[in-house]
N, C-alpha and C positions, 0 to 999 in steps of 0.2 A: 662790239655790241652784238649780242645774240639775236638772231632773227626772230620774228614773231612765231614761226613754226617751232623753233627750238624752245622758246619760252613756253609755248603750249605743251610741248612734250614734257618739259620739266615740271609744269604744274600737274599734269596728268600723273606723273610718277609720284609726286608728293601726295596727291590725293589717294592713289592706290596704297601707298605706304601708310597713310593716315587711317584708311579703312582697315588695313591689316592690323595695325596697332590697336584699333578699337575692338576688333573681333577678338584678338588675343587677350586684350584687357578684360573684355566681357566674359570670355571663357575662364580666365583666371579668377575673376570675382566669383563666378558660379562655383568653380572648383573649391575656392577658399571657403565659400558658404557651406558647401556640402561637407568639407572636412571639419568645419567648425560645428556643424550640426551633429556629425558622427562623434566628435569629441564630447559634445554636450550630452548626447544620448548614452555614451559609454563612460560618463564621468565617475560612476560608482563601480566600474568594472576593474577590479584589481585581481589579477591572477597570480598564481605562484605563492610562495611562502611569505607570510607577513608576521610581524611580531605580535605576541599575545597582548591584548589590552589589560588594564589593571583588573577588571572584573573577572577575566579568565583565569587568574591565579588565586582568586579567593577560594577559601575552603568551602566545600559544599555542606550546608547544615544537615544534621541528621533528621530523620523523619519525626522523631519525638520533639525535636527543637522546632520544627516547622509547625507541628500541631499545637504546641504551646503558643507560638506567635499568632496562629489563626484564632485561637480562643481568647486572647487577651489584647490584641491590637485592633485599631480601627483602620480601615482601608479606604482608599479612593475607589478602587474597582475590585469586585468579586466576580471571577469567571467560573461558571458552572460548565464543566466538560473538559476532559483532558485529551481530546483528539487533536488532530493537526490544527484545526481552526481555533479551538480553545487555547491551546498552548501558544499559537500565534498571537492571539489577542493579549495574553499575559505578557509576552515578550514585547509587543508593540507598546502596551501601556507602560511597562516598566522602563522602556527606552525613552519615554517622554518625561520621566521623573515622577511618575505617579506611584502611590503605594498600592501594591497588587497582591491579591490572594487568588488561588485557583484550587478547586476541588474536583476530583474525578471519582465516580462511583466504583470503578474497578481499577485496572492498571492503565497507565498512560498509553493511548493508542490501541486499547484492547478491542475497540469496535471496528468501524468501517476503515479507519485510517491504516490498519495493518493488513487489510484484506483486499487491497487494490490490485490492479494489473501490474503494479511496480513501474508504471510509466510516468515520466514528467513530460507532458505534451500539451499542445494547443488544441488538438482534436481535428484530425483530417475530415472525419465525417461531419463535424459541426460546420466546418468551412464549406463543404459540399452543400449542406442544408441551407446555409446562409446565402450561397450563390443561387441555388435553384429556386428558393422562395423569396429572394431579394430581402432577406431579413437583416437589417442593419444591426440589431441587437446581438444576433448570433455572430455576426462578423466581428463586432467589437469584443465579444467574449473570447473569440479565437485570438485576436490581436493581443489582448491583455494576457491571456494564458501563455502565448509565445514569449512575451517580454518577461513574465515571471519564470518561465522555464529557464531562461538564461540566468536569471538571478539565483535560482535554486542550485543550478550546476556550479555557480561561482562560490556561494557561501558554504557549501558542504562538498568540496571537491573529492573528499575521501569516500563519501557515501553515494555519489552520483556520477554519471558519465554519459557521454553521447553514445547512442546506439543506432547503427544503420538498420533499417527495416526494409525488407524487400516486398514489393507488390507485384506478384506474377500476373502476366497478361495472357489470356488464352484466345482472344479475338483481335484481329488486326485493327478493327475500327476503334477498339478501346485504347490502343497505344497512344494516339494523340489526345484522346479524352483524359486519360489518367495523367499523361505527361503534363498537360496544361494545368490540371488541378494541383499536382504536386509542386509545379513551379510557382503557382500562385501561393501555395503554402510557404515556400521559401521567401516570396516577395513580401508577404504579410509579416514575416519575422523581421524584415528590415535589417538594421545593424546588429540584431541579436541572433541572426542566423547561425546555426551550429556549423554545418558544412553544406555545400551545394548538392542537391539531388542529381542523379545521373541515370541515363538509360543504358541497359545492358542487352546484348544479343542473347539468344537462347543458349548458345554455347557458354558465354560468360556467366550467365545466370546459374547454370548447372554447375559450373566450376566453383562458384561462391556458395551455392546451396545445393549440394549433390543429392540431398534427400528429396528434392522437389520432383513432382511428377513431370516426366518429359513429354508425354503424349499431348499434342495440340498446343504446347507452350510456344508462344510467338516471341515474347520478349519479357523484360522485367524492368521495373523502375525502383531505384533505391533512394530513400530519403532518410533524414536523421531526426530522431527525437531523443529524449533523455530517459535513463532508467535509474532506479535507486532502491535502497533498502528502506521501505516505508516505515516500518515500526521503529527502527533505530533513528531515522530522520525525525520522527515524531518526538522520541525521547530526547534527542539532541536539542530540539527547540525548547522543550520543557526545562532541561538542565541549564541551558543558556539563560533562560529567564530567571531560574533560581539563583544562579551565580551573580546575576545583576540585582538581586534583592527581592525577587518575588517569593512569596510564601506559597509553596505548592504541596499538595498531599493527595496521594492515591487512596483508594478504598475509603473514601469519605462520601457518604450518600446524603444528598439534600432531602430533608423530610418535609420542609415547608419554607415558604418565603416569609421574611419578617417585613411587616407593613406598618409604617408610621401613620397613625390616624391624626388628622388635623385637630388642633384644640378648638373646641366650640367657644365662640365669643360670649362674654357675659351678657345677660339680658339688659336692655337699656333701662336706666332709672326713670322714675316718673317725670323728673325735671327734663331729661333728654327727650322723652316722648312729647312733653308739652311744647318744647321748642320746635320739634319737628312738625307738630300739627300747626303751630302758629305760623311758621315760615313756609309750610307746605313742602318740606324736604322729603324726598323719597330716594335716598341714596342707595343704590344697589350694593348689596353686601357680596364681596368676592368670596366665592366658595373655594376653599383650598381642598385639593384632592389628596387622597391617601398616596403615599409613596413607598415603593419597595426599598428597604434600607439594609438588606442582608438576607441571611438564610440560617435556618436551624439545620445542623449537620450532625450525623452520627458517624463516628469512626468504627467501621464494621469489624476492625481487627480486635477492638477492646470493648465495643458496645457503648463507649462513652459519648454522650450527646453534649453539644455546645453550640453557641451562637457565633456567627461571623458577622460583624457589623461593617457595612460599606456604604458609601455615598451613591454608588452605581453598581447594579448587578447586570451582568451580560450572560445571556443564555446561549451557549455554543454546544449543544448536546446532539448535533447531527440528526439522525433519524428519530431521536426521542425529543426533538424540539417541542412538540405539542404538549408533552407531559409537564414540562416546566411552565409553558405559557398558560396552561390551564390551572396551575397552582396560583397564578396571579388572577385569572378570571376563568372560572369553570364554564362560562357560556361562550367562550371564543370558538370559532370554527377552526378546524385543523388546516394547516397550510402545507404540511409535509406528506407526500405520498411515497412510501418506501418501495424500492425496487431491488430485487435480489440479483446479484451477479456471482456466478459460480466459476471457479478456476480449478484446474487440475495440474499436478506436477508429474512430469514424465522424466525418464532417464535423459542424461545429457546427449546421448547419441541421436536423439530425435531432431536436433538442430545444430548448426555450427556454433562455435563458442562465441562468435562476435557478429552474428547476423540474425535479426528477427524476421518474421514473416507476417504479413497482413492479408487476411481474406476479407476483401472489401464488401462482399455481399454473400452471406450464407444462404442456405435454402429457405430461411424464413425472413431474410432481409436484414439480419444483424451483422455485426462485425466481429471477427475472431482474430485475436492476436496469438502469435506463436513465438515465444521469446526465450532466449537464454537468460537464466537467472540463478545465481549462486551455484554455478556448475551443473545445473539441471535445466529442464525446459518447462516453462510455464505456458499453459494454454487456456484461453478464455476470452470473452466472458459471455454469459447469458444475460438476459434483461427481462425479468418478469415481475409483475406485481406480487407483493408478499405481505405477510403479517409481521408485525414488530415482535422481535424477540432478542434477548441478549445472547442467545446461543443459536444463531442461524446454522442450519445444516445443509450440505449439498445433497441433492436428490440423485438417485440413480438415473432418472430420466435426463437430467441436465448433464450428467457425466457422459452418458451415451450420446447425447446430442453433440457435445464437443468432440468426442472421439470420431463420430460419423463425419463431421466437417473436416477434421484433420485428414482422414483417409482420402478425401476427395482431392487433396492438394499434395499428398506425399506419394513418392514412388511406390509401386507395388512391392518392391523389394523390402520396404520398411513395413513390417507387419505390426500394424497398430493394434495393440492388445489391451484389453481391460486389465490384465494382470500387471501391466507396466505402470498403472496409476499408483504412484507412491504416496500421494496425499491429495486431498481436495478440500476446498472450503467455500463458503458462501459469505459475501459481504453485502450489507444493506446500504444502498445509495440513498442519501437524503434529498430526494428531488422535491423541489418546491412547486406546487401545482394547485390547480382547482381540484377539489376532492371529487368532482363529477367527471374528471378526465377519464376516457375509456381505456387508455393504455399508457405505458411509461416510455416506450421506445422513441416517441416523438418529442419528449420533453427536453427543455434546455437545461444545461447545468449552471446557468447563471444564478447568482445569489441575491437574497433580499435582506435588508435590515429593517426591522420593525421596532418602533418604540411604543409601548403600551401607554394607556392613560395613567398608569401608576409608575411610569418611567422604567419598566423592565425592558432592557434592550435585547433583542433576539437577532442573531445572525444565522441564517439557514440557507441550504442549497449549496451551490458552488461545487468545486472539485479540488482535489489534492493540490494541483499545480498552482492554483490561485489563492491558497490559504493566506498568504501575506497581505494581499490587497483586501481580502475579505476582513481580516483582522483590523487593518487600518480603517476601513469604513465603519466597522463596529465601534471602535474606540472613538472615532470622530463623532459618531452619533451619541455615544455616552457622554462625551465632554459637553456637547451642546445641550442635551436633555437634562443633565444633572449638574450643570454649572461647575464642572471641574476646572482646575487651574494647573495644567501641565507646565513643566519648566522648559520643555523643548518640543520641537516637532518630532514626528516619528523618525527613528534612526535605523529601521530594520532593513531598508534597501541597501544591499551590499554588506550587511553585517555578518561576519563569519560566525558560524555556529560552533558549538562544542566540538573540539577535535580538529577543526579545519584550518587553524592558523598556521602552524608550522609543518603541515603535512606536505609531502611531495610524492610523486609516483615511485621513487626509489626508497622511500622511507622503510619499507619492509626489509630491505637488505641489511640495513644497520641493525634492525630489530633481531633478525636471525643471527647475525654475527655477534652481537653483544650478549644475547641471552642463551644462545645455543638452541633456538627453536627450530622446528621443522620449517622448511621454506613455505610450504602450503599454509601452515598455521600462522606464520609470521605475516604472510600476505593477507590472510583473512583478518587478523587482528588489526593490521594497519588500515585496511579498507572498511573496518567497522568502527574503530575507536579513534582513528586519525592520530593526532599527536598525543593522545592519551593512552595509546597502546602500551607504552612503557609501564604505565601504572598497572595494567593488567598483567604484563609479563613478570613484573616483580612479585606477583601473587602466585605464579605458576609453581606447581609441584615438580620435584625431581622425578624423572621417569625410571631411573635405575638402568638406563641403557647408555650405550656409548654415544648414540645420536638418535633422536634429539635428547639433549641433556635435560631440558625441562619441557613441560607442556603435556600433561596427560590428557588424552582425548576422552570426551564424554561418549562418543559413538565412533565406532571403528572407521566408517567410510566418510566422516565429515570432520572438518578442521576445528570444531568447537572444543574448547578445553575447560578443565575444572576451574581454572582461575577466573573464568568469565562468570561463573556462578557466585564466587566470592565478591567480585567487583559489582555484580548486579545488586547484591545486598547493600552495598554502599550507595547505589543509585536508586534506593527506595523499593527494590523488589521484595515482596512479602509472600509470594505464592510460587510453588513449584511449577504449576501449569503456565504461569506467565514467563518463567525462566525458559521453559521448553519452547514456547511459541513466540514470545515477543523479545525477550532479552537475548536469547539465541533464536535461530529460526528452524531448529531441528524438527519440530512438529509440523511446520509448514512444508518441509522438504521430504520427510518420511515419517509416517506414524510408527513404523516398526523401529526406526532408530530412536524415536522419542520414548517408546516403551522400554527399550534397552537402556537408555540413559537415565530414566526416572529414579531408580534406586540410588544411584550415586548423587544425583541432584538433591534428593531428600537428605542424604547423609550430610552433605556439605551445608545445606541450609539449616539443618538441625544444629550443627556446630556453630554457625554464624549467628543464628537468631534465637537459639536456646529453646527450641520446640520440645514439648513433651510427647509422649507416645500417642496420646489422643490427637494432638495436632498433626503429627506425622501421618497417621492413618487418614485423617480428614483430607490432608493435602494429596495423599496418594489417590484417594477416590475422586477428588476434584480433577486431578491431572488425567486420570484414566477416562473420566467422562469427557473432558476436552478432546482427547484423542479419538474416542469413540464417536462423538457427535460433531464437534466443530471441525475436526480434521478428516471426517468422512469415512472412518473405518466402518461405521454402522451401515453406510450406504451400499456396501457390497452384499448385505444380507437381503438378496432379492427374493421375491416370492417364487416358490417352485411352480406356480401356475404358468410361468413363462416357458415351460418346457413344451417344445413343438416337435414331436417325434411320432412316427407311425408305430403301430403295435409290433410289427416285425423288428423295427429298429430298437424299440424298448427291450424286446426279448433278447436281441443280439447283444446290446450293450450291458444288459443286466447279467448275462452269462459271462461276459468278459470281466465284469466287475467282481462277480462271485468267485471266479477262478483265482483272484488275488485275495479277496477279502475273507473267503472261507465262511464258516458258520457264524462268526461274530458280527458280520454285517457292515463292517467299515474297514478302511485302509489306514494303517499307521506308519510311522517311521520304520518300524521293524519289518513290516511287509515289503515296503519299497526297498529297504536295505537287502533283504533276502532275494528279492527279484533281481536287483542289480548284481548280486553275487552270482546268481545263476547265469546271468547274461554276461558275466565277466566285465562289468562296467564299474570303475572306481568312482565313488562320489562321497564327499565329506558331509559332516553333520549339517553344516550351514546350507549346502545345496538341498539336502533333504527337507530342511525346515521351510525353505523358500518354495519348494515344489508343493508341499502340503498346503502352505498358506495361499497359493494361487487359487485353490478351489474350495478351501475350507470356509464356507459362508457363515457358520455359527461360531467360528473361532474356538472350537473345542479340541483342536489338534488332531482331528480325525476327518476323513473324507467318507461321507455316507452315500447311500445309493442315489437319493434325490439330488444331492450336490453333483455327483458324477454325471447323472442324466442331463442336468442343466448345462453342465460343461459341454457334453457332446452335442446337445441341441444348439448351443451358441456357436460351436465350431461349424456345425453343418449349415447354419443359416447366416454365417459370416459376421456374427457379432464380435467374435475374436478369431484370430487366424490360426494360432497353434498354441500348444501347451505341453510342457515337459511330461507331465503324468499321462496325458492323453496319448502322446506319441508312444510311450512305453506300452500302454495297455492295448493300443492298436496293433503293435508289432508282433511278429512271431517270437515267442519266448526263447527260441534258440538263436535269435539274431541280436546283435548289439544295437540298441536304439540310441540316437543322440540325445543328450540332455541339454535342453535349452533353458537357460535361466532367464526369468523375466523380472520380477521385482515385487511381488505381493499383489493381492487382490485377485478377483476372478477374471 
């Protein structure tokens, strides 16, 4: 028999084991619960290659076929607006089994949706604002955007990718402050986090971003967001909706809304009045309200006007929201306050190929991003109230502001020059606000859904990243207001977009090997069209070279090829300006390259679409206007009143100028060529053209005295650091001066 002490020890051991088992069991249950939650949260996350669904192999109807359907069929939903949100609404509605129509005044994504910062993000500054002001609504906006960021990267893997962004820190006290904020950004992402943020020492930061200013740098923090080709993403959403049965048409302008007036009840008969008086009946008569039941539309390509009938009309026109709302009721107050955001494109050597930069607080409290995109560098953005226009233009003031902010973060070795700006553009953000709000910088990017008394559904505000949830909310509101009967719930969460099903990161290798494409071109096609790139490659022209075999380029320095113009025509492109800016991104990357590519684009579209000479000339003028205004070429025509030089300096520089210009009063290619010959410097025609363009403000191929004086003034006052022509004219004519190529602009 064991003694009482032994029994006691045995029981204590059993109890200890029992507690251990309970603790292990509890931890196990918690772990299983967390795993189950993660599994549930990621239930729609399917990465890698997937089989094409049935709708993805359907033939894409022609534009004429779509127009015929719009004019003769009745729809459940008519969407006005072909930006990201409008196309998202069409895709959401058609995924529920509803009959859907969509019309866009210009091309798909021609407005704000193609003029973004190219980021798919939750908004670091919005999270900061939410925390500092204890704003739960802002916090939920960031949380929703981070969830949608993950979905967008999944459904279009060929068009989007995670991008590390560096936040340089120049004060020691800011290190823990920014570190905590970025880690919270990771935490809010939850299971949808792309990659963990991390802290870098000064040395490591400079290794990853060698262009960064070293002086006073203490450390850097790197976090992850997404980047994408916004215009192609927009079009992919539209094409996906079309393949699933939606009728979509660009260049169809809504002229007015169709409103169904309720039928007036017949007047009561004398017998009915007698009965009412006898029984003292005073039954209230229910007044039926007028309902919006469609829109009158004009096809601006042909001038033909027709009606589109629909049970529900959804207004998704971005910054032009109020114009459609006031078609329904002209007395409505405006809910959209437009804000302009300007971006510029700089050469690729301004940033590493796979690392962006965030300036968290500029000189006026804004945020500037500095990101690699399409082989170049994009910098922006500004945030200022603006007037509505279909052709917003960047101003020289905004461009100089961005350049000034860039200089404060980059090494002095990197000479930030106005001449390096290859393109610039302005996009209008559709911020929803009180019209009496004093500024736009403090406004939220959350969206609102409004249903008018006539059942017009309006979706406004929001941001690119959250287009899908905005669309879902708008369709939900339309179903409820207009008593629609969908066959399914929304299926857009996790739905692969056009080109994203069978794509893999190595897809371009097969493309290059199969068709004999240049590797750079093959990679570009793969990352633009996804698994549809083969369709583009089959349209490629033979180059006549040993390699590449096919794929004639539209512009020498960019991987866009002629076949893309032909393919764009199959995807409803009807304008040369749209092909240069939206279907390819040449105009957004370099207005000079766009000008060079324009003649060939016109030739191909003339062949594909049967244009006559008048149409070709109209398209040429339209494309040149887009390059001049929308892409910022005009912005370099700065007033000569900005010249700040003393009388002696003006005299000195005028004498130097006249030594070269002679009696004719301007400098040409010939003058510079002769000067180079005297100095024994070899330079080709392309270099000469770039040199002239750097300072040619009025684009007449000549450098005049006022243009040269402005150049010297800017050099002297630090607006630009150096310039090839200025270096030559400053030098002794008997010495050889270095020729420094920049890239266009002043």
